[in-house]
N, CA, C and O atoms as a Maestro MAE file, in Angstrom:
{
 s_m_m2io_version
 :::
 2.0.0
}

f_m_ct {
 s_m_title
 :::
 protein
 m_atom[264] {
  # First column is atom index #
  i_m_mmod_type
  r_m_x_coord
  r_m_y_coord
  r_m_z_coord
  i_m_residue_number
  s_m_chain_name
  s_m_pdb_residue_name
  s_m_pdb_atom_name
  i_m_atomic_number
  :::
  1 25 6.884 -178.448 -29.820 1 A "MET " " N  " 7
  2 3 7.686 -178.821 -30.991 1 A "MET " " CA " 6
  3 2 7.546 -177.759 -32.084 1 A "MET " " C  " 6
  4 15 6.511 -177.103 -32.199 1 A "MET " " O  " 8
  5 25 8.579 -177.606 -32.862 2 A "SER " " N  " 7
  6 3 8.572 -176.632 -33.952 2 A "SER " " CA " 6
  7 2 7.914 -177.252 -35.188 2 A "SER " " C  " 6
  8 15 7.909 -178.471 -35.360 2 A "SER " " O  " 8
  9 25 7.361 -176.390 -36.042 3 A "ASP " " N  " 7
  10 3 6.767 -176.841 -37.294 3 A "ASP " " CA " 6
  11 2 7.823 -177.008 -38.393 3 A "ASP " " C  " 6
  12 15 7.505 -177.472 -39.488 3 A "ASP " " O  " 8
  13 25 9.067 -176.637 -38.111 4 A "ILE " " N  " 7
  14 3 10.138 -176.764 -39.092 4 A "ILE " " CA " 6
  15 2 10.642 -178.208 -39.104 4 A "ILE " " C  " 6
  16 15 11.036 -178.742 -38.067 4 A "ILE " " O  " 8
  17 25 10.626 -178.835 -40.282 5 A "PRO " " N  " 7
  18 3 11.118 -180.221 -40.342 5 A "PRO " " CA " 6
  19 2 12.610 -180.295 -40.021 5 A "PRO " " C  " 6
  20 15 13.356 -179.339 -40.234 5 A "PRO " " O  " 8
  21 25 13.024 -181.447 -39.508 6 A "GLU " " N  " 7
  22 3 14.443 -181.633 -39.157 6 A "GLU " " CA " 6
  23 2 15.304 -181.781 -40.409 6 A "GLU " " C  " 6
  24 15 16.425 -181.275 -40.462 6 A "GLU " " O  " 8
  25 25 14.778 -182.469 -41.403 7 A "GLU " " N  " 7
  26 3 15.509 -182.693 -42.662 7 A "GLU " " CA " 6
  27 2 14.560 -182.550 -43.836 7 A "GLU " " C  " 6
  28 15 13.379 -182.881 -43.734 7 A "GLU " " O  " 8
  29 25 15.077 -182.060 -44.949 8 A "ILE " " N  " 7
  30 3 14.335 -182.025 -46.206 8 A "ILE " " CA " 6
  31 2 15.289 -182.501 -47.298 8 A "ILE " " C  " 6
  32 15 16.239 -181.793 -47.634 8 A "ILE " " O  " 8
  33 25 15.055 -183.683 -47.853 9 A "PRO " " N  " 7
  34 3 15.916 -184.120 -48.946 9 A "PRO " " CA " 6
  35 2 15.674 -183.324 -50.207 9 A "PRO " " C  " 6
  36 15 14.534 -182.973 -50.511 9 A "PRO " " O  " 8
  37 25 16.729 -183.036 -50.945 10 A "PHE " " N  " 7
  38 3 16.588 -182.372 -52.226 10 A "PHE " " CA " 6
  39 2 17.739 -182.849 -53.126 10 A "PHE " " C  " 6
  40 15 18.730 -183.395 -52.641 10 A "PHE " " O  " 8
  41 25 17.595 -182.640 -54.418 11 A "ILE " " N  " 7
  42 3 18.610 -183.035 -55.397 11 A "ILE " " CA " 6
  43 2 19.289 -181.757 -55.884 11 A "ILE " " C  " 6
  44 15 18.612 -180.787 -56.223 11 A "ILE " " O  " 8
  45 25 20.609 -181.750 -55.921 12 A "ALA " " N  " 7
  46 3 21.373 -180.616 -56.380 12 A "ALA " " CA " 6
  47 2 22.419 -181.070 -57.389 12 A "ALA " " C  " 6
  48 15 22.986 -182.156 -57.264 12 A "ALA " " O  " 8
  49 25 22.669 -180.234 -58.385 13 A "GLU " " N  " 7
  50 3 23.721 -180.511 -59.350 13 A "GLU " " CA " 6
  51 2 25.030 -179.887 -58.866 13 A "GLU " " C  " 6
  52 15 25.054 -178.750 -58.394 13 A "GLU " " O  " 8
  53 25 26.108 -180.645 -58.990 14 A "VAL " " N  " 7
  54 3 27.414 -180.108 -58.649 14 A "VAL " " CA " 6
  55 2 27.847 -179.244 -59.862 14 A "VAL " " C  " 6
  56 15 27.842 -179.704 -61.004 14 A "VAL " " O  " 8
  57 25 28.216 -177.995 -59.575 15 A "ILE " " N  " 7
  58 3 28.623 -177.083 -60.648 15 A "ILE " " CA " 6
  59 2 30.101 -176.752 -60.511 15 A "ILE " " C  " 6
  60 15 30.806 -177.353 -59.700 15 A "ILE " " O  " 8
  61 25 30.563 -175.805 -61.296 16 A "GLN " " N  " 7
  62 3 31.961 -175.406 -61.314 16 A "GLN " " CA " 6
  63 2 32.513 -175.176 -59.922 16 A "GLN " " C  " 6
  64 15 31.873 -174.523 -59.098 16 A "GLN " " O  " 8
  65 25 33.663 -175.693 -59.660 17 A "GLY " " N  " 7
  66 3 34.313 -175.535 -58.369 17 A "GLY " " CA " 6
  67 2 33.740 -176.437 -57.294 17 A "GLY " " C  " 6
  68 15 34.046 -176.248 -56.117 17 A "GLY " " O  " 8
  69 25 32.915 -177.415 -57.660 18 A "GLY " " N  " 7
  70 3 32.335 -178.343 -56.692 18 A "GLY " " CA " 6
  71 2 31.192 -177.756 -55.900 18 A "GLY " " C  " 6
  72 15 30.831 -178.297 -54.855 18 A "GLY " " O  " 8
  73 25 30.611 -176.667 -56.361 19 A "ARG " " N  " 7
  74 3 29.556 -175.987 -55.619 19 A "ARG " " CA " 6
  75 2 28.181 -176.635 -55.914 19 A "ARG " " C  " 6
  76 15 27.929 -177.148 -57.004 19 A "ARG " " O  " 8
  77 25 27.319 -176.585 -54.899 20 A "ILE " " N  " 7
  78 3 25.924 -176.982 -55.079 20 A "ILE " " CA " 6
  79 2 25.057 -175.824 -54.610 20 A "ILE " " C  " 6
  80 15 25.510 -174.975 -53.841 20 A "ILE " " O  " 8
  81 25 23.813 -175.788 -55.070 21 A "THR " " N  " 7
  82 3 22.896 -174.754 -54.635 21 A "THR " " CA " 6
  83 2 21.769 -175.380 -53.826 21 A "THR " " C  " 6
  84 15 21.135 -176.341 -54.262 21 A "THR " " O  " 8
  85 25 21.527 -174.823 -52.644 22 A "ILE " " N  " 7
  86 3 20.381 -175.239 -51.833 22 A "ILE " " CA " 6
  87 2 19.165 -174.516 -52.408 22 A "ILE " " C  " 6
  88 15 19.192 -173.290 -52.520 22 A "ILE " " O  " 8
  89 25 18.103 -175.228 -52.775 23 A "PRO " " N  " 7
  90 3 16.958 -174.585 -53.386 23 A "PRO " " CA " 6
  91 2 16.360 -173.483 -52.471 23 A "PRO " " C  " 6
  92 15 16.394 -173.561 -51.243 23 A "PRO " " O  " 8
  93 25 15.815 -172.460 -53.150 24 A "ASP " " N  " 7
  94 3 15.212 -171.312 -52.443 24 A "ASP " " CA " 6
  95 2 14.229 -171.773 -51.382 24 A "ASP " " C  " 6
  96 15 14.258 -171.274 -50.258 24 A "ASP " " O  " 8
  97 25 13.355 -172.722 -51.721 25 A "GLU " " N  " 7
  98 3 12.326 -173.173 -50.791 25 A "GLU " " CA " 6
  99 2 12.939 -173.724 -49.497 25 A "GLU " " C  " 6
  100 15 12.455 -173.451 -48.398 25 A "GLU " " O  " 8
  101 25 14.006 -174.499 -49.652 26 A "VAL " " N  " 7
  102 3 14.678 -175.097 -48.465 26 A "VAL " " CA " 6
  103 2 15.338 -173.990 -47.640 26 A "VAL " " C  " 6
  104 15 15.246 -173.986 -46.413 26 A "VAL " " O  " 8
  105 25 16.005 -173.049 -48.322 27 A "ARG " " N  " 7
  106 3 16.637 -171.943 -47.586 27 A "ARG " " CA " 6
  107 2 15.605 -171.105 -46.844 27 A "ARG " " C  " 6
  108 15 15.867 -170.646 -45.732 27 A "ARG " " O  " 8
  109 25 14.457 -170.902 -47.433 28 A "GLU " " N  " 7
  110 3 13.394 -170.146 -46.760 28 A "GLU " " CA " 6
  111 2 12.836 -170.889 -45.552 28 A "GLU " " C  " 6
  112 15 12.641 -170.285 -44.497 28 A "GLU " " O  " 8
  113 25 12.578 -172.179 -45.684 29 A "ILE " " N  " 7
  114 3 12.044 -172.957 -44.576 29 A "ILE " " CA " 6
  115 2 12.964 -172.927 -43.372 29 A "ILE " " C  " 6
  116 15 12.509 -172.776 -42.239 29 A "ILE " " O  " 8
  117 25 14.289 -173.074 -43.622 30 A "PHE " " N  " 7
  118 3 15.253 -173.100 -42.525 30 A "PHE " " CA " 6
  119 2 15.852 -171.726 -42.223 30 A "PHE " " C  " 6
  120 15 16.704 -171.600 -41.343 30 A "PHE " " O  " 8
  121 25 15.417 -170.712 -42.938 31 A "ASP " " N  " 7
  122 3 15.939 -169.344 -42.769 31 A "ASP " " CA " 6
  123 2 17.461 -169.336 -42.879 31 A "ASP " " C  " 6
  124 15 18.157 -168.763 -42.041 31 A "ASP " " O  " 8
  125 25 17.970 -169.994 -43.948 32 A "ILE " " N  " 7
  126 3 19.412 -170.085 -44.195 32 A "ILE " " CA " 6
  127 2 19.871 -168.824 -44.926 32 A "ILE " " C  " 6
  128 15 19.301 -168.452 -45.952 32 A "ILE " " O  " 8
  129 25 20.889 -168.179 -44.398 33 A "LYS " " N  " 7
  130 3 21.443 -166.964 -44.989 33 A "LYS " " CA " 6
  131 2 22.888 -167.217 -45.394 33 A "LYS " " C  " 6
  132 15 23.527 -168.164 -44.934 33 A "LYS " " O  " 8
  133 25 23.395 -166.332 -46.281 34 A "GLU " " N  " 7
  134 3 24.803 -166.420 -46.698 34 A "GLU " " CA " 6
  135 2 25.711 -166.365 -45.484 34 A "GLU " " C  " 6
  136 15 25.519 -165.531 -44.599 34 A "GLU " " O  " 8
  137 25 26.696 -167.245 -45.437 35 A "GLY " " N  " 7
  138 3 27.630 -167.296 -44.324 35 A "GLY " " CA " 6
  139 2 27.289 -168.333 -43.288 35 A "GLY " " C  " 6
  140 15 28.118 -168.640 -42.430 35 A "GLY " " O  " 8
  141 25 26.053 -168.901 -43.342 36 A "TYR " " N  " 7
  142 3 25.683 -169.950 -42.407 36 A "TYR " " CA " 6
  143 2 26.435 -171.217 -42.754 36 A "TYR " " C  " 6
  144 15 26.795 -171.429 -43.912 36 A "TYR " " O  " 8
  145 25 26.675 -172.056 -41.769 37 A "PHE " " N  " 7
  146 3 27.220 -173.385 -41.994 37 A "PHE " " CA " 6
  147 2 26.086 -174.395 -41.875 37 A "PHE " " C  " 6
  148 15 25.261 -174.308 -40.966 37 A "PHE " " O  " 8
  149 25 26.049 -175.354 -42.798 38 A "VAL " " N  " 7
  150 3 24.991 -176.367 -42.768 38 A "VAL " " CA " 6
  151 2 25.647 -177.747 -42.879 38 A "VAL " " C  " 6
  152 15 26.719 -177.887 -43.467 38 A "VAL " " O  " 8
  153 25 25.012 -178.732 -42.323 39 A "LEU " " N  " 7
  154 3 25.483 -180.110 -42.415 39 A "LEU " " CA " 6
  155 2 24.802 -180.737 -43.636 39 A "LEU " " C  " 6
  156 15 23.579 -180.687 -43.764 39 A "LEU " " O  " 8
  157 25 25.592 -181.319 -44.520 40 A "CYS " " N  " 7
  158 3 25.041 -181.958 -45.724 40 A "CYS " " CA " 6
  159 2 25.402 -183.454 -45.696 40 A "CYS " " C  " 6
  160 15 26.534 -183.828 -45.391 40 A "CYS " " O  " 8
  161 25 24.436 -184.273 -46.012 41 A "ARG " " N  " 7
  162 3 24.673 -185.709 -46.205 41 A "ARG " " CA " 6
  163 2 24.524 -185.966 -47.677 41 A "ARG " " C  " 6
  164 15 23.527 -185.580 -48.286 41 A "ARG " " O  " 8
  165 25 25.515 -186.618 -48.256 42 A "LEU " " N  " 7
  166 3 25.534 -186.803 -49.700 42 A "LEU " " CA " 6
  167 2 25.353 -188.260 -50.089 42 A "LEU " " C  " 6
  168 15 25.858 -189.174 -49.436 42 A "LEU " " O  " 8
  169 25 24.619 -188.442 -51.167 43 A "ARG " " N  " 7
  170 3 24.512 -189.759 -51.821 43 A "ARG " " CA " 6
  171 2 24.509 -189.472 -53.319 43 A "ARG " " C  " 6
  172 15 23.656 -188.729 -53.803 43 A "ARG " " O  " 8
  173 25 25.441 -190.046 -54.046 44 A "VAL " " N  " 7
  174 3 25.503 -189.847 -55.485 44 A "VAL " " CA " 6
  175 2 24.380 -190.644 -56.118 44 A "VAL " " C  " 6
  176 15 24.296 -191.856 -55.918 44 A "VAL " " O  " 8
  177 25 23.519 -189.992 -56.875 45 A "ILE " " N  " 7
  178 3 22.396 -190.696 -57.520 45 A "ILE " " CA " 6
  179 2 22.572 -190.821 -59.020 45 A "ILE " " C  " 6
  180 15 21.875 -191.612 -59.656 45 A "ILE " " O  " 8
  181 25 23.492 -190.055 -59.604 46 A "SER " " N  " 7
  182 3 23.715 -190.122 -61.023 46 A "SER " " CA " 6
  183 2 25.086 -189.543 -61.342 46 A "SER " " C  " 6
  184 15 25.506 -188.552 -60.744 46 A "SER " " O  " 8
  185 25 25.769 -190.159 -62.274 47 A "ARG " " N  " 7
  186 3 27.055 -189.662 -62.737 47 A "ARG " " CA " 6
  187 2 26.972 -189.459 -64.226 47 A "ARG " " C  " 6
  188 15 26.443 -190.298 -64.954 47 A "ARG " " O  " 8
  189 25 27.496 -188.346 -64.670 48 A "ARG " " N  " 7
  190 3 27.539 -188.113 -66.122 48 A "ARG " " CA " 6
  191 2 28.669 -188.942 -66.714 48 A "ARG " " C  " 6
  192 15 29.735 -189.101 -66.120 48 A "ARG " " O  " 8
  193 25 28.403 -189.454 -67.886 49 A "GLN " " N  " 7
  194 3 29.455 -190.192 -68.568 49 A "GLN " " CA " 6
  195 2 30.386 -189.200 -69.210 49 A "GLN " " C  " 6
  196 15 29.950 -188.208 -69.793 49 A "GLN " " O  " 8
  197 25 31.686 -189.473 -69.100 50 A "LYS " " N  " 7
  198 3 32.665 -188.584 -69.678 50 A "LYS " " CA " 6
  199 2 32.592 -188.651 -71.183 50 A "LYS " " C  " 6
  200 15 32.441 -189.725 -71.766 50 A "LYS " " O  " 8
  201 25 32.703 -187.478 -71.816 51 A "LYS " " N  " 7
  202 3 32.734 -187.439 -73.268 51 A "LYS " " CA " 6
  203 2 34.115 -187.855 -73.750 51 A "LYS " " C  " 6
  204 15 35.115 -187.470 -73.144 51 A "LYS " " O  " 8
  205 25 34.196 -188.628 -74.823 52 A "PRO " " N  " 7
  206 3 35.523 -188.996 -75.329 52 A "PRO " " CA " 6
  207 2 36.273 -187.754 -75.796 52 A "PRO " " C  " 6
  208 15 35.714 -186.894 -76.477 52 A "PRO " " O  " 8
  209 25 37.551 -187.674 -75.421 53 A "ARG " " N  " 7
  210 3 38.338 -186.516 -75.794 53 A "ARG " " CA " 6
  211 2 38.881 -186.678 -77.208 53 A "ARG " " C  " 6
  212 15 39.297 -187.768 -77.603 53 A "ARG " " O  " 8
  213 25 38.874 -185.599 -77.956 54 A "MET " " N  " 7
  214 3 39.431 -185.606 -79.304 54 A "MET " " CA " 6
  215 2 40.947 -185.540 -79.198 54 A "MET " " C  " 6
  216 15 41.489 -184.822 -78.358 54 A "MET " " O  " 8
  217 25 41.615 -186.282 -80.042 55 A "ARG " " N  " 7
  218 3 43.091 -186.242 -80.056 55 A "ARG " " CA " 6
  219 2 43.529 -184.956 -80.724 55 A "ARG " " C  " 6
  220 15 42.961 -184.538 -81.733 55 A "ARG " " O  " 8
  221 25 44.539 -184.337 -80.153 56 A "LYS " " N  " 7
  222 3 45.103 -183.131 -80.744 56 A "LYS " " CA " 6
  223 2 46.116 -183.533 -81.813 56 A "LYS " " C  " 6
  224 15 46.869 -184.492 -81.649 56 A "LYS " " O  " 8
  225 25 46.117 -182.788 -82.896 57 A "GLN " " N  " 7
  226 3 47.129 -183.027 -83.916 57 A "GLN " " CA " 6
  227 2 48.230 -181.991 -83.716 57 A "GLN " " C  " 6
  228 15 48.030 -180.793 -83.917 57 A "GLN " " O  " 8
  229 25 49.393 -182.485 -83.316 58 A "ASN " " N  " 7
  230 3 50.517 -181.601 -83.013 58 A "ASN " " CA " 6
  231 2 51.260 -181.160 -84.286 58 A "ASN " " C  " 6
  232 15 51.877 -180.096 -84.318 58 A "ASN " " O  " 8
  233 25 51.190 -181.977 -85.307 59 A "LYS " " N  " 7
  234 3 51.977 -181.679 -86.521 59 A "LYS " " CA " 6
  235 2 51.033 -181.201 -87.606 59 A "LYS " " C  " 6
  236 15 49.879 -181.619 -87.697 59 A "LYS " " O  " 8
  237 25 51.566 -180.312 -88.422 60 A "ALA " " N  " 7
  238 3 50.833 -179.840 -89.592 60 A "ALA " " CA " 6
  239 2 50.784 -180.952 -90.628 60 A "ALA " " C  " 6
  240 15 51.737 -181.725 -90.724 60 A "ALA " " O  " 8
  241 25 49.735 -181.063 -91.390 61 A "PRO " " N  " 7
  242 3 49.681 -182.113 -92.406 61 A "PRO " " CA " 6
  243 2 50.831 -181.967 -93.403 61 A "PRO " " C  " 6
  244 15 51.183 -180.855 -93.796 61 A "PRO " " O  " 8
  245 25 51.408 -183.090 -93.803 62 A "ARG " " N  " 7
  246 3 52.507 -183.074 -94.751 62 A "ARG " " CA " 6
  247 2 51.989 -182.919 -96.175 62 A "ARG " " C  " 6
  248 15 50.940 -183.449 -96.542 62 A "ARG " " O  " 8
  249 25 52.756 -182.179 -96.958 63 A "SER " " N  " 7
  250 3 52.350 -182.061 -98.372 63 A "SER " " CA " 6
  251 2 52.931 -183.267 -99.139 63 A "SER " " C  " 6
  252 15 53.830 -183.949 -98.648 63 A "SER " " O  " 8
  253 25 52.423 -183.503 -100.297 64 A "HIS " " N  " 7
  254 3 52.889 -184.632 -101.084 64 A "HIS " " CA " 6
  255 2 54.275 -184.363 -101.702 64 A "HIS " " C  " 6
  256 15 54.902 -185.293 -102.210 64 A "HIS " " O  " 8
  257 25 54.762 -183.121 -101.668 65 A "ASN " " N  " 7
  258 3 56.030 -182.760 -102.266 65 A "ASN " " CA " 6
  259 2 57.221 -183.042 -101.339 65 A "ASN " " C  " 6
  260 15 58.363 -182.923 -101.784 65 A "ASN " " O  " 8
  261 25 57.008 -183.401 -100.101 66 A "GLU " " N  " 7
  262 3 58.108 -183.600 -99.140 66 A "GLU " " CA " 6
  263 2 58.772 -184.917 -99.304 66 A "GLU " " C  " 6
  264 15 59.711 -185.231 -98.572 66 A "GLU " " O  " 8
  :::
 }
 m_bond[263] {
  # First column is bond index #
  i_m_from
  i_m_to
  i_m_order
  :::
  1 1 2 1
  2 2 3 1
  3 3 4 2
  4 3 5 1
  5 5 6 1
  6 6 7 1
  7 7 8 2
  8 7 9 1
  9 9 10 1
  10 10 11 1
  11 11 12 2
  12 11 13 1
  13 13 14 1
  14 14 15 1
  15 15 16 2
  16 15 17 1
  17 17 18 1
  18 18 19 1
  19 19 20 2
  20 19 21 1
  21 21 22 1
  22 22 23 1
  23 23 24 2
  24 23 25 1
  25 25 26 1
  26 26 27 1
  27 27 28 2
  28 27 29 1
  29 29 30 1
  30 30 31 1
  31 31 32 2
  32 31 33 1
  33 33 34 1
  34 34 35 1
  35 35 36 2
  36 35 37 1
  37 37 38 1
  38 38 39 1
  39 39 40 2
  40 39 41 1
  41 41 42 1
  42 42 43 1
  43 43 44 2
  44 43 45 1
  45 45 46 1
  46 46 47 1
  47 47 48 2
  48 47 49 1
  49 49 50 1
  50 50 51 1
  51 51 52 2
  52 51 53 1
  53 53 54 1
  54 54 55 1
  55 55 56 2
  56 55 57 1
  57 57 58 1
  58 58 59 1
  59 59 60 2
  60 59 61 1
  61 61 62 1
  62 62 63 1
  63 63 64 2
  64 63 65 1
  65 65 66 1
  66 66 67 1
  67 67 68 2
  68 67 69 1
  69 69 70 1
  70 70 71 1
  71 71 72 2
  72 71 73 1
  73 73 74 1
  74 74 75 1
  75 75 76 2
  76 75 77 1
  77 77 78 1
  78 78 79 1
  79 79 80 2
  80 79 81 1
  81 81 82 1
  82 82 83 1
  83 83 84 2
  84 83 85 1
  85 85 86 1
  86 86 87 1
  87 87 88 2
  88 87 89 1
  89 89 90 1
  90 90 91 1
  91 91 92 2
  92 91 93 1
  93 93 94 1
  94 94 95 1
  95 95 96 2
  96 95 97 1
  97 97 98 1
  98 98 99 1
  99 99 100 2
  100 99 101 1
  101 101 102 1
  102 102 103 1
  103 103 104 2
  104 103 105 1
  105 105 106 1
  106 106 107 1
  107 107 108 2
  108 107 109 1
  109 109 110 1
  110 110 111 1
  111 111 112 2
  112 111 113 1
  113 113 114 1
  114 114 115 1
  115 115 116 2
  116 115 117 1
  117 117 118 1
  118 118 119 1
  119 119 120 2
  120 119 121 1
  121 121 122 1
  122 122 123 1
  123 123 124 2
  124 123 125 1
  125 125 126 1
  126 126 127 1
  127 127 128 2
  128 127 129 1
  129 129 130 1
  130 130 131 1
  131 131 132 2
  132 131 133 1
  133 133 134 1
  134 134 135 1
  135 135 136 2
  136 135 137 1
  137 137 138 1
  138 138 139 1
  139 139 140 2
  140 139 141 1
  141 141 142 1
  142 142 143 1
  143 143 144 2
  144 143 145 1
  145 145 146 1
  146 146 147 1
  147 147 148 2
  148 147 149 1
  149 149 150 1
  150 150 151 1
  151 151 152 2
  152 151 153 1
  153 153 154 1
  154 154 155 1
  155 155 156 2
  156 155 157 1
  157 157 158 1
  158 158 159 1
  159 159 160 2
  160 159 161 1
  161 161 162 1
  162 162 163 1
  163 163 164 2
  164 163 165 1
  165 165 166 1
  166 166 167 1
  167 167 168 2
  168 167 169 1
  169 169 170 1
  170 170 171 1
  171 171 172 2
  172 171 173 1
  173 173 174 1
  174 174 175 1
  175 175 176 2
  176 175 177 1
  177 177 178 1
  178 178 179 1
  179 179 180 2
  180 179 181 1
  181 181 182 1
  182 182 183 1
  183 183 184 2
  184 183 185 1
  185 185 186 1
  186 186 187 1
  187 187 188 2
  188 187 189 1
  189 189 190 1
  190 190 191 1
  191 191 192 2
  192 191 193 1
  193 193 194 1
  194 194 195 1
  195 195 196 2
  196 195 197 1
  197 197 198 1
  198 198 199 1
  199 199 200 2
  200 199 201 1
  201 201 202 1
  202 202 203 1
  203 203 204 2
  204 203 205 1
  205 205 206 1
  206 206 207 1
  207 207 208 2
  208 207 209 1
  209 209 210 1
  210 210 211 1
  211 211 212 2
  212 211 213 1
  213 213 214 1
  214 214 215 1
  215 215 216 2
  216 215 217 1
  217 217 218 1
  218 218 219 1
  219 219 220 2
  220 219 221 1
  221 221 222 1
  222 222 223 1
  223 223 224 2
  224 223 225 1
  225 225 226 1
  226 226 227 1
  227 227 228 2
  228 227 229 1
  229 229 230 1
  230 230 231 1
  231 231 232 2
  232 231 233 1
  233 233 234 1
  234 234 235 1
  235 235 236 2
  236 235 237 1
  237 237 238 1
  238 238 239 1
  239 239 240 2
  240 239 241 1
  241 241 242 1
  242 242 243 1
  243 243 244 2
  244 243 245 1
  245 245 246 1
  246 246 247 1
  247 247 248 2
  248 247 249 1
  249 249 250 1
  250 250 251 1
  251 251 252 2
  252 251 253 1
  253 253 254 1
  254 254 255 1
  255 255 256 2
  256 255 257 1
  257 257 258 1
  258 258 259 1
  259 259 260 2
  260 259 261 1
  261 261 262 1
  262 262 263 1
  263 263 264 2
  :::
 }
}
């Protein structure tokens, strides 16, 4: 049997474009290089709450002389 574990759970943040980063330690253990395909199992553990959007003001403020 190999000393390499079959699975190593880790937590990753989803960044721009839906990308995640596999931690250096995990890539080293499995000898993962750029261009390799890996199987990922996902479980959402936390969701950020959306920030309330500010309303845009389309019109310039009216002066009292109008």
